[in-house]
TIRO-2110 file (N, C-alpha, C; in Angstrom, 1 decimal):
// TIRO-2110
56.5, 17.9, 18.2, N, 1, A
55.6, 17.6, 16.7, CA, 1, A
56.1, 18.7, 15.5, C, 1, A
56.6, 18.3, 14.1, N, 2, A
56.8, 19.8, 13.8, CA, 2, A
55.3, 20.5, 12.9, C, 2, A
55.6, 21.0, 12.2, N, 3, A
54.4, 21.9, 11.6, CA, 3, A
53.7, 21.2, 10.5, C, 3, A
54.4, 20.6, 10.0, N, 4, A
53.7, 19.4, 9.0, CA, 4, A
52.8, 18.2, 9.3, C, 4, A
53.3, 17.8, 10.7, N, 5, A
52.6, 16.8, 11.4, CA, 5, A
51.2, 17.7, 11.7, C, 5, A
51.6, 18.5, 12.3, N, 6, A
50.3, 19.1, 13.2, CA, 6, A
49.2, 19.4, 12.1, C, 6, A
49.7, 19.9, 10.8, N, 7, A
48.8, 20.1, 9.4, CA, 7, A
48.2, 18.9, 9.2, C, 7, A
49.1, 17.9, 9.0, N, 8, A
48.1, 16.5, 8.5, CA, 8, A
47.1, 16.6, 9.6, C, 8, A
47.2, 16.6, 10.9, N, 9, A
46.5, 15.9, 12.0, CA, 9, A
45.4, 17.0, 11.8, C, 9, A
45.7, 18.2, 11.2, N, 10, A
44.3, 19.3, 11.6, CA, 10, A
43.4, 19.0, 10.4, C, 10, A
44.2, 18.6, 9.0, N, 11, A
43.5, 18.0, 8.0, CA, 11, A
42.3, 16.8, 8.2, C, 11, A
42.8, 15.9, 9.2, N, 12, A
42.2, 14.5, 9.7, CA, 12, A
41.1, 15.1, 10.5, C, 12, A
41.5, 15.9, 11.6, N, 13, A
40.5, 16.4, 12.3, CA, 13, A
39.2, 16.9, 11.4, C, 13, A
39.8, 18.1, 10.9, N, 14, A
38.7, 19.2, 9.7, CA, 14, A
37.6, 17.5, 8.9, C, 14, A
38.7, 17.0, 8.3, N, 15, A
37.4, 15.8, 7.5, CA, 15, A
36.3, 14.9, 8.4, C, 15, A
37.2, 14.7, 9.6, N, 16, A
35.9, 13.7, 10.3, CA, 16, A
35.1, 14.8, 10.9, C, 16, A
35.6, 16.4, 11.4, N, 17, A
34.3, 16.7, 11.7, CA, 17, A
33.0, 17.6, 10.6, C, 17, A
33.8, 17.0, 9.3, N, 18, A
32.9, 17.6, 8.2, CA, 18, A
31.7, 16.5, 7.7, C, 18, A
32.7, 15.2, 7.8, N, 19, A
31.9, 13.8, 7.8, CA, 19, A
30.6, 13.7, 9.2, C, 19, A
31.2, 14.1, 9.9, N, 20, A
30.5, 13.8, 11.4, CA, 20, A
29.3, 14.7, 10.9, C, 20, A
29.6, 16.1, 10.8, N, 21, A
28.2, 16.9, 10.3, CA, 21, A
27.9, 16.6, 9.0, C, 21, A
28.3, 15.7, 8.2, N, 22, A
27.2, 14.9, 7.7, CA, 22, A
26.6, 14.0, 7.7, C, 22, A
26.8, 13.5, 8.7, N, 23, A
26.1, 12.3, 9.2, CA, 23, A
24.8, 12.6, 10.0, C, 23, A
25.2, 13.6, 11.0, N, 24, A
24.3, 14.4, 11.7, CA, 24, A
23.0, 14.9, 11.2, C, 24, A
23.8, 15.7, 9.8, N, 25, A
22.3, 16.2, 9.1, CA, 25, A
21.7, 15.5, 8.7, C, 25, A
22.1, 14.5, 7.7, N, 26, A
21.7, 13.3, 7.3, CA, 26, A
20.0, 12.5, 8.5, C, 26, A
21.1, 12.6, 9.7, N, 27, A
19.9, 12.0, 10.9, CA, 27, A
18.7, 12.7, 11.1, C, 27, A
19.5, 13.8, 11.2, N, 28, A
18.1, 15.3, 11.2, CA, 28, A
17.4, 15.1, 10.4, C, 28, A
17.6, 15.2, 9.2, N, 29, A
16.6, 15.4, 8.2, CA, 29, A
15.7, 14.3, 8.1, C, 29, A
16.5, 13.1, 8.1, N, 30, A
15.5, 11.6, 8.1, CA, 30, A
14.4, 11.9, 9.6, C, 30, A
14.8, 12.2, 10.6, N, 31, A
13.7, 12.6, 11.5, CA, 31, A
12.6, 13.5, 11.2, C, 31, A
13.7, 14.4, 10.6, N, 32, A
12.6, 15.6, 10.1, CA, 32, A
11.1, 15.2, 9.5, C, 32, A
11.6, 14.3, 8.5, N, 33, A
10.7, 13.8, 7.4, CA, 33, A
9.8, 13.0, 8.1, C, 33, A
10.2, 12.0, 9.1, N, 34, A
9.4, 11.5, 10.0, CA, 34, A
8.2, 12.2, 10.7, C, 34, A
8.8, 13.1, 11.3, N, 35, A
7.7, 14.0, 12.2, CA, 35, A
7.0, 14.9, 11.2, C, 35, A
7.6, 15.2, 9.9, N, 36, A
6.6, 15.7, 9.1, CA, 36, A
5.4, 14.6, 8.7, C, 36, A
5.7, 13.6, 8.6, N, 37, A
4.7, 12.4, 8.0, CA, 37, A
4.1, 12.1, 8.9, C, 37, A
3.8, 11.9, 10.4, N, 38, A
3.3, 11.8, 11.5, CA, 38, A
2.1, 12.7, 11.7, C, 38, A
3.1, 14.0, 11.3, N, 39, A
2.0, 15.3, 11.7, CA, 39, A
1.2, 15.2, 10.6, C, 39, A
1.8, 15.5, 9.4, N, 40, A
0.6, 15.3, 8.3, CA, 40, A
-0.6, 14.0, 8.7, C, 40, A
-0.2, 13.1, 9.0, N, 41, A
-1.2, 12.2, 8.9, CA, 41, A
-1.6, 12.2, 10.2, C, 41, A
-1.6, 12.8, 11.3, N, 42, A
-2.4, 13.3, 12.5, CA, 42, A
-3.1, 14.5, 11.6, C, 42, A
-2.9, 15.1, 11.3, N, 43, A
-3.8, 16.4, 10.5, CA, 43, A
-5.2, 15.9, 10.2, C, 43, A
-4.6, 14.9, 9.0, N, 44, A
-6.0, 14.4, 8.3, CA, 44, A
-6.8, 13.9, 9.0, C, 44, A
-6.5, 12.7, 9.9, N, 45, A
-7.3, 11.8, 10.8, CA, 45, A
-8.1, 12.9, 11.1, C, 45, A
-8.1, 14.1, 11.3, N, 46, A
-8.4, 15.0, 12.3, CA, 46, A
-10.0, 15.4, 11.7, C, 46, A
-9.5, 15.1, 10.1, N, 47, A
-11.0, 15.4, 9.3, CA, 47, A
-12.2, 14.6, 9.7, C, 47, A
-12.1, 13.3, 9.8, N, 48, A
-12.8, 12.5, 10.1, CA, 48, A
-13.6, 12.8, 11.5, C, 48, A
-12.8, 13.3, 12.7, N, 49, A
-13.5, 14.2, 14.1, CA, 49, A
-14.2, 15.3, 13.7, C, 49, A
-14.1, 15.6, 12.6, N, 50, A
-15.4, 16.9, 12.3, CA, 50, A
-16.7, 16.1, 11.7, C, 50, A
-17.7, 16.8, 12.6, N, 51, A
-19.1, 16.1, 12.4, CA, 51, A
-19.3, 16.7, 11.1, C, 51, A
-19.1, 17.8, 10.8, N, 52, A
-19.8, 18.1, 9.2, CA, 52, A
-19.2, 17.6, 8.3, C, 52, A
-17.9, 17.5, 8.3, N, 53, A
-17.0, 17.1, 7.5, CA, 53, A
-17.7, 14.9, 7.4, C, 53, A
-17.7, 14.3, 8.1, N, 54, A
-17.8, 13.4, 8.5, CA, 54, A
-19.5, 12.8, 7.9, C, 54, A
-20.6, 13.9, 8.1, N, 55, A
-21.6, 13.8, 8.0, CA, 55, A
-21.7, 13.9, 6.4, C, 55, A
-21.3, 15.2, 6.0, N, 56, A
-20.9, 15.1, 4.2, CA, 56, A
-20.7, 14.0, 3.8, C, 56, A
-19.5, 13.2, 3.9, N, 57, A
-18.7, 12.0, 3.2, CA, 57, A
-20.0, 10.7, 3.5, C, 57, A
-20.7, 10.7, 4.8, N, 58, A
-21.7, 9.7, 4.7, CA, 58, A
-22.9, 10.2, 3.7, C, 58, A
-23.0, 11.7, 3.6, N, 59, A
-24.1, 11.6, 2.8, CA, 59, A
-23.9, 11.4, 1.0, C, 59, A
-22.4, 11.0, 0.8, N, 60, A
-22.3, 11.2, -0.4, CA, 60, A
-22.3, 9.9, -0.8, C, 60, A
-22.0, 9.0, 0.2, N, 61, A
-22.3, 7.4, 0.4, CA, 61, A
-23.8, 7.2, 0.3, C, 61, A
-24.5, 8.0, 0.3, N, 62, A
-26.1, 7.5, 0.7, CA, 62, A
-26.6, 8.1, -0.5, C, 62, A
-25.9, 8.6, -1.5, N, 63, A
-26.7, 9.2, -2.6, CA, 63, A
-26.7, 8.4, -4.1, C, 63, A
-28.0, 8.6, -4.8, N, 64, A
-28.0, 7.7, -5.5, CA, 64, A
-26.8, 7.8, -6.8, C, 64, A
-26.5, 6.9, -7.6, N, 65, A
-25.9, 6.9, -8.6, CA, 65, A
-26.0, 8.0, -9.6, C, 65, A
-27.6, 8.2, -10.1, N, 66, A
-28.0, 8.5, -11.4, CA, 66, A
-28.1, 10.4, -11.2, C, 66, A
-27.5, 10.7, -10.3, N, 67, A
-28.1, 12.3, -10.4, CA, 67, A
-27.0, 13.2, -11.6, C, 67, A
-27.6, 14.1, -12.2, N, 68, A
-26.6, 14.4, -13.3, CA, 68, A
-26.3, 16.1, -13.3, C, 68, A
-26.8, 16.7, -12.2, N, 69, A
-26.6, 17.7, -12.1, CA, 69, A
-26.1, 18.2, -10.9, C, 69, A
-25.5, 19.7, -10.5, N, 70, A
-25.3, 20.1, -9.5, CA, 70, A
-26.6, 20.4, -8.8, C, 70, A
-28.1, 21.0, -9.6, N, 71, A
-28.8, 21.1, -9.0, CA, 71, A
-29.9, 19.9, -8.5, C, 71, A
-29.7, 18.9, -8.9, N, 72, A
-30.2, 17.9, -8.4, CA, 72, A
-29.3, 17.5, -7.1, C, 72, A
-27.9, 17.8, -7.0, N, 73, A
-27.3, 17.6, -6.0, CA, 73, A
-27.6, 18.0, -4.7, C, 73, A
-28.1, 19.2, -5.1, N, 74, A
-28.6, 19.9, -4.0, CA, 74, A
-29.9, 19.8, -3.8, C, 74, A
-30.6, 19.5, -4.5, N, 75, A
-32.2, 19.1, -4.0, CA, 75, A
-31.9, 17.7, -3.5, C, 75, A
-31.6, 16.6, -3.6, N, 76, A
-31.3, 15.5, -3.4, CA, 76, A
-30.5, 15.5, -1.4, C, 76, A
-29.3, 16.6, -1.1, N, 77, A
-29.0, 16.8, -0.3, CA, 77, A
-29.4, 17.9, 1.1, C, 77, A
-30.2, 18.7, 0.1, N, 78, A
-30.9, 19.6, 1.0, CA, 78, A
-29.9, 20.6, 2.1, C, 78, A
-30.3, 20.6, 2.9, N, 79, A
-29.4, 21.8, 4.0, CA, 79, A
-27.7, 20.6, 4.0, C, 79, A
-27.8, 19.7, 3.8, N, 80, A
-26.5, 19.1, 3.8, CA, 80, A
-25.7, 19.3, 2.8, C, 80, A
-26.3, 20.0, 1.6, N, 81, A
-25.2, 20.3, 0.5, CA, 81, A
-23.9, 20.7, 0.7, C, 81, A
-24.5, 21.7, 1.4, N, 82, A
-22.7, 22.2, 1.6, CA, 82, A
-21.7, 21.7, 2.5, C, 82, A
-22.0, 20.5, 3.1, N, 83, A
-21.4, 19.7, 3.7, CA, 83, A
-20.8, 18.7, 2.7, C, 83, A
-21.5, 18.3, 1.8, N, 84, A
-21.1, 17.5, 0.6, CA, 84, A
-20.2, 18.1, 0.0, C, 84, A
-20.4, 19.4, -0.7, N, 85, A
-19.4, 20.3, -1.5, CA, 85, A
-18.2, 20.4, -0.7, C, 85, A
-18.2, 20.6, 0.9, N, 86, A
-16.9, 20.3, 1.2, CA, 86, A
-16.2, 19.4, 1.1, C, 86, A
-16.6, 18.6, 1.4, N, 87, A
-16.0, 17.0, 1.3, CA, 87, A
-15.5, 16.8, -0.2, C, 87, A
-15.9, 17.4, -1.3, N, 88, A
-15.3, 17.2, -2.7, CA, 88, A
-14.4, 18.5, -2.8, C, 88, A
-14.5, 19.6, -2.2, N, 89, A
-13.7, 20.2, -2.2, CA, 89, A
-12.2, 20.1, -1.3, C, 89, A
-12.7, 19.5, 0.3, N, 90, A
-11.3, 19.0, 0.5, CA, 90, A
-10.6, 17.8, 0.0, C, 90, A
-11.5, 16.9, -0.9, N, 91, A
-10.7, 15.7, -1.9, CA, 91, A
-9.7, 16.4, -2.8, C, 91, A
-10.4, 17.9, -3.0, N, 92, A
-9.1, 18.5, -4.4, CA, 92, A
-8.2, 18.9, -3.5, C, 92, A
-8.3, 19.7, -2.6, N, 93, A
-7.3, 20.4, -1.7, CA, 93, A
-6.0, 19.3, -1.1, C, 93, A
-6.6, 18.0, -0.8, N, 94, A
-5.5, 17.0, -0.6, CA, 94, A
-4.9, 16.5, -1.6, C, 94, A
-5.6, 16.4, -2.7, N, 95, A
-5.1, 15.9, -4.4, CA, 95, A
-4.1, 16.8, -4.5, C, 95, A
-4.1, 18.2, -4.4, N, 96, A
-3.1, 19.0, -4.6, CA, 96, A
-2.0, 18.6, -3.9, C, 96, A
-2.7, 19.0, -2.6, N, 97, A
-1.0, 18.6, -1.6, CA, 97, A
-0.6, 17.4, -1.6, C, 97, A
-1.1, 16.5, -1.9, N, 98, A
-0.7, 14.9, -2.3, CA, 98, A
0.4, 15.3, -3.7, C, 98, A
-0.2, 15.6, -4.6, N, 99, A
0.0, 15.9, -5.8, CA, 99, A
2.1, 16.7, -5.7, C, 99, A
1.9, 17.9, -4.6, N, 100, A
3.1, 18.8, -4.7, CA, 100, A
3.8, 18.1, -3.5, C, 100, A
3.7, 16.6, -2.9, N, 101, A
4.6, 16.4, -2.3, CA, 101, A
4.9, 16.4, -0.9, C, 101, A
3.6, 17.1, -0.2, N, 102, A
3.6, 17.5, 0.9, CA, 102, A
3.0, 16.3, 1.7, C, 102, A
2.2, 15.6, 0.9, N, 103, A
1.3, 14.4, 1.9, CA, 103, A
2.0, 13.1, 1.4, C, 103, A
2.2, 12.3, 2.2, N, 104, A
2.5, 10.4, 1.6, CA, 104, A
1.3, 9.9, 1.0, C, 104, A
1.8, 9.4, 0.0, N, 105, A
0.4, 8.9, -0.7, CA, 105, A
-0.2, 7.5, 0.0, C, 105, A
0.8, 6.6, 0.8, N, 106, A
0.0, 5.6, 1.8, CA, 106, A
-1.0, 5.9, 2.3, C, 106, A
-0.2, 7.4, 3.2, N, 107, A
-0.9, 7.6, 4.5, CA, 107, A
-2.4, 8.3, 4.1, C, 107, A
-2.6, 9.0, 3.0, N, 108, A
-4.0, 9.7, 2.3, CA, 108, A
-4.7, 8.2, 1.9, C, 108, A
-4.0, 7.3, 1.3, N, 109, A
-4.8, 5.8, 0.7, CA, 109, A
-5.3, 5.5, 2.3, C, 109, A
-4.8, 5.0, 2.9, N, 110, A
-5.2, 4.2, 4.0, CA, 110, A
-6.2, 5.2, 4.5, C, 110, A
-6.1, 6.3, 4.9, N, 111, A
-7.4, 7.0, 5.3, CA, 111, A
-8.9, 7.4, 4.5, C, 111, A
-8.4, 7.6, 3.4, N, 112, A
-9.5, 8.2, 2.7, CA, 112, A
-9.7, 7.6, 1.0, C, 112, A
-8.9, 6.4, 0.5, N, 113, A
-9.1, 6.4, -0.5, CA, 113, A
-10.5, 5.4, -1.0, C, 113, A
-11.3, 5.1, 0.0, N, 114, A
-12.6, 4.4, -0.5, CA, 114, A
-13.6, 5.4, -0.8, C, 114, A
-13.5, 6.6, 0.4, N, 115, A
-14.0, 7.8, 0.5, CA, 115, A
-14.1, 8.6, -0.8, C, 115, A
-12.5, 8.8, -1.4, N, 116, A
-12.7, 9.3, -2.4, CA, 116, A
-12.9, 8.9, -3.5, C, 116, A
-12.4, 7.6, -3.9, N, 117, A
-13.3, 7.0, -5.2, CA, 117, A
-14.7, 7.0, -5.1, C, 117, A
-15.4, 6.7, -3.9, N, 118, A
-16.8, 6.8, -3.8, CA, 118, A
-17.4, 8.4, -4.0, C, 118, A
-16.8, 9.2, -3.8, N, 119, A
-17.2, 10.5, -3.9, CA, 119, A
-17.1, 10.7, -5.8, C, 119, A
-15.9, 10.2, -6.4, N, 120, A
-15.5, 10.2, -7.6, CA, 120, A
-17.0, 9.6, -8.1, C, 120, A
-17.1, 8.4, -8.1, N, 121, A
-17.9, 7.4, -8.6, CA, 121, A
-19.4, 8.0, -8.9, C, 121, A
-19.5, 8.5, -7.4, N, 122, A
-21.2, 9.1, -7.5, CA, 122, A
-21.3, 10.4, -8.0, C, 122, A
-20.2, 11.1, -8.1, N, 123, A
-20.4, 12.5, -8.5, CA, 123, A
-19.8, 12.6, -10.5, C, 123, A
-19.3, 11.6, -10.4, N, 124, A
-18.6, 11.6, -12.2, CA, 124, A
-19.7, 12.1, -13.2, C, 124, A
-20.7, 11.8, -13.5, N, 125, A
-21.8, 12.3, -14.3, CA, 125, A
-22.2, 13.7, -14.4, C, 125, A
-22.0, 14.2, -12.5, N, 126, A
-22.4, 15.4, -12.5, CA, 126, A
-21.2, 16.4, -12.8, C, 126, A
-20.1, 16.2, -12.5, N, 127, A
-18.9, 16.9, -12.6, CA, 127, A
-18.9, 16.9, -14.4, C, 127, A
-19.0, 15.8, -14.7, N, 128, A
-18.9, 15.8, -16.5, CA, 128, A
-19.2, 16.4, -17.2, C, 128, A
-20.8, 17.0, -16.8, N, 129, A
-22.0, 17.6, -17.6, CA, 129, A
-21.6, 18.9, -16.6, C, 129, A
-21.3, 19.2, -16.0, N, 130, A
-20.9, 20.5, -15.5, CA, 130, A
-19.5, 20.6, -16.5, C, 130, A
-18.6, 19.9, -16.3, N, 131, A
-17.5, 20.8, -17.7, CA, 131, A
-17.7, 20.8, -18.7, C, 131, A
-19.0, 20.3, -19.7, N, 132, A
-19.2, 20.1, -20.9, CA, 132, A
-20.1, 21.5, -20.7, C, 132, A
-20.6, 22.0, -19.9, N, 133, A
-21.4, 23.1, -19.8, CA, 133, A
-20.9, 24.1, -19.8, C, 133, A
-19.6, 24.2, -19.1, N, 134, A
-18.6, 25.2, -19.1, CA, 134, A
-17.7, 25.6, -20.1, C, 134, A
-17.6, 24.4, -21.1, N, 135, A
-16.6, 24.4, -21.8, CA, 135, A
-15.1, 24.2, -21.2, C, 135, A
-14.9, 23.6, -19.9, N, 136, A
-13.2, 23.3, -19.2, CA, 136, A
-13.5, 22.2, -18.4, C, 136, A
-12.3, 21.5, -18.8, N, 137, A
-12.0, 20.2, -17.9, CA, 137, A
-11.7, 20.7, -16.3, C, 137, A
-11.4, 21.5, -16.0, N, 138, A
-10.8, 22.0, -14.9, CA, 138, A
-11.7, 21.9, -13.6, C, 138, A
-13.1, 21.8, -13.8, N, 139, A
-13.8, 21.2, -12.7, CA, 139, A
-13.2, 19.8, -12.0, C, 139, A
-13.6, 20.2, -10.4, N, 140, A
-13.3, 18.9, -9.8, CA, 140, A
-11.5, 17.8, -10.6, C, 140, A
-11.1, 18.6, -11.3, N, 141, A
-9.9, 17.9, -12.2, CA, 141, A
-8.8, 17.2, -11.0, C, 141, A
-8.5, 17.5, -9.6, N, 142, A
-7.9, 17.1, -8.8, CA, 142, A
-8.7, 16.1, -8.3, C, 142, A
-10.1, 16.1, -7.8, N, 143, A
-10.8, 15.0, -7.3, CA, 143, A
-11.1, 13.8, -8.4, C, 143, A
-10.8, 13.9, -9.5, N, 144, A
-10.6, 13.0, -10.8, CA, 144, A
-9.4, 12.0, -10.7, C, 144, A
-8.3, 13.0, -10.4, N, 145, A
-6.9, 12.7, -10.6, CA, 145, A
-6.5, 11.8, -8.9, C, 145, A
-6.7, 11.8, -8.2, N, 146, A
-6.9, 11.3, -6.8, CA, 146, A
-7.8, 10.3, -6.9, C, 146, A
-8.9, 10.0, -7.3, N, 147, A
-9.6, 8.7, -7.3, CA, 147, A
-8.9, 7.9, -8.1, C, 147, A
-8.6, 8.4, -9.5, N, 148, A
-8.0, 7.5, -10.6, CA, 148, A
-7.0, 7.0, -10.0, C, 148, A
-5.8, 7.9, -8.8, N, 149, A
-4.6, 6.9, -8.5, CA, 149, A
-5.1, 6.1, -7.7, C, 149, A
-6.0, 6.3, -6.9, N, 150, A
-6.5, 5.5, -5.7, CA, 150, A
-6.9, 3.7, -6.5, C, 150, A
-7.4, 4.1, -7.6, N, 151, A
-8.3, 3.0, -7.8, CA, 151, A
-7.1, 2.5, -9.0, C, 151, A
-6.0, 3.0, -9.7, N, 152, A
-5.1, 2.1, -10.3, CA, 152, A
-4.2, 1.4, -9.0, C, 152, A
-4.4, 2.3, -8.2, N, 153, A
-3.4, 1.1, -7.4, CA, 153, A
-4.1, -0.2, -6.7, C, 153, A
-5.1, 0.2, -6.5, N, 154, A
-6.2, -1.5, -5.8, CA, 154, A
-5.7, -2.3, -7.2, C, 154, A
-6.0, -1.7, -8.5, N, 155, A
-5.9, -2.7, -9.4, CA, 155, A
-4.7, -3.2, -9.9, C, 155, A
-3.2, -2.6, -9.4, N, 156, A
-2.1, -3.0, -9.7, CA, 156, A
-2.0, -4.1, -8.5, C, 156, A
-2.6, -4.1, -7.5, N, 157, A
-2.1, -4.9, -6.4, CA, 157, A
-3.0, -6.3, -6.5, C, 157, A
-2.3, -7.2, -6.4, N, 158, A
-2.6, -8.1, -7.1, CA, 158, A
-3.8, -9.1, -5.7, C, 158, A
-3.3, -8.8, -4.8, N, 159, A
-4.0, -8.6, -3.4, CA, 159, A
-3.9, -7.9, -2.4, C, 159, A
-4.9, -7.3, -2.2, N, 160, A
-5.3, -6.2, -1.0, CA, 160, A
-5.8, -6.7, -0.2, C, 160, A
-5.1, -7.0, 1.1, N, 161, A
-5.5, -7.8, 2.3, CA, 161, A
-6.0, -6.7, 3.2, C, 161, A
-6.9, -6.6, 3.6, N, 162, A
-7.5, -5.9, 4.9, CA, 162, A
-6.6, -6.2, 6.2, C, 162, A
-6.7, -4.4, 6.5, N, 163, A
-5.9, -4.1, 7.7, CA, 163, A
-6.5, -5.3, 8.8, C, 163, A
-7.6, -5.5, 9.1, N, 164, A
-7.9, -6.7, 10.4, CA, 164, A
-7.4, -7.8, 9.8, C, 164, A
-6.9, -8.5, 8.6, N, 165, A
-6.3, -9.8, 8.1, CA, 165, A
-5.1, -9.8, 8.3, C, 165, A
-4.2, -8.4, 7.7, N, 166, A
-3.1, -8.6, 7.1, CA, 166, A
-2.6, -8.1, 8.4, C, 166, A
-3.0, -7.7, 9.6, N, 167, A
-2.2, -7.3, 10.8, CA, 167, A
-2.9, -7.7, 12.1, C, 167, A
-3.5, -9.2, 11.9, N, 168, A
-4.2, -9.3, 12.9, CA, 168, A
-3.2, -10.3, 14.0, C, 168, A
-2.0, -10.4, 13.9, N, 169, A
-0.8, -10.6, 14.9, CA, 169, A
-0.1, -9.4, 15.5, C, 169, A
-0.2, -8.6, 15.0, N, 170, A
0.4, -7.0, 15.5, CA, 170, A
0.6, -7.0, 16.6, C, 170, A
1.6, -7.0, 17.8, N, 171, A
1.6, -6.3, 18.8, CA, 171, A
2.1, -5.1, 19.0, C, 171, A
1.7, -4.2, 20.3, N, 172, A
2.5, -2.7, 20.4, CA, 172, A
3.9, -3.4, 20.8, C, 172, A
END
């Protein structure tokens, strides 16, 4: 084999190596994305296992719709007020993290949409009054943002089928 043929084979081998490395990198990146999505989903689901967080969420569901100030919110919830406030701040944090691309929208929607929407609807008047008092629209801006995205999602869907119906024939 002369030098010209050997150099051509070396070029082919180099191209195959580069192509193989690109395929391997693509597969690895996809696996990392799947792992990241699964990990973030598990981390989010752990919130419901926190007794204080769950209690705060239930407390929000139980609160009346006509509260107007944070003072009324605190008075209504009493010693559970910090739990309620923690839930509202958690929705803020999740919204920011979702917006920045660290969480998958469908994962957040499936686990929290109804609670986020409820938290916004139950506390909207309180937050809007607080914003007016402060002269700033920034209080709980991300809670509003994420609740509105969730509501828009459900408004765009012609028929949202509950999981127990949509996946009734699912088998592992």
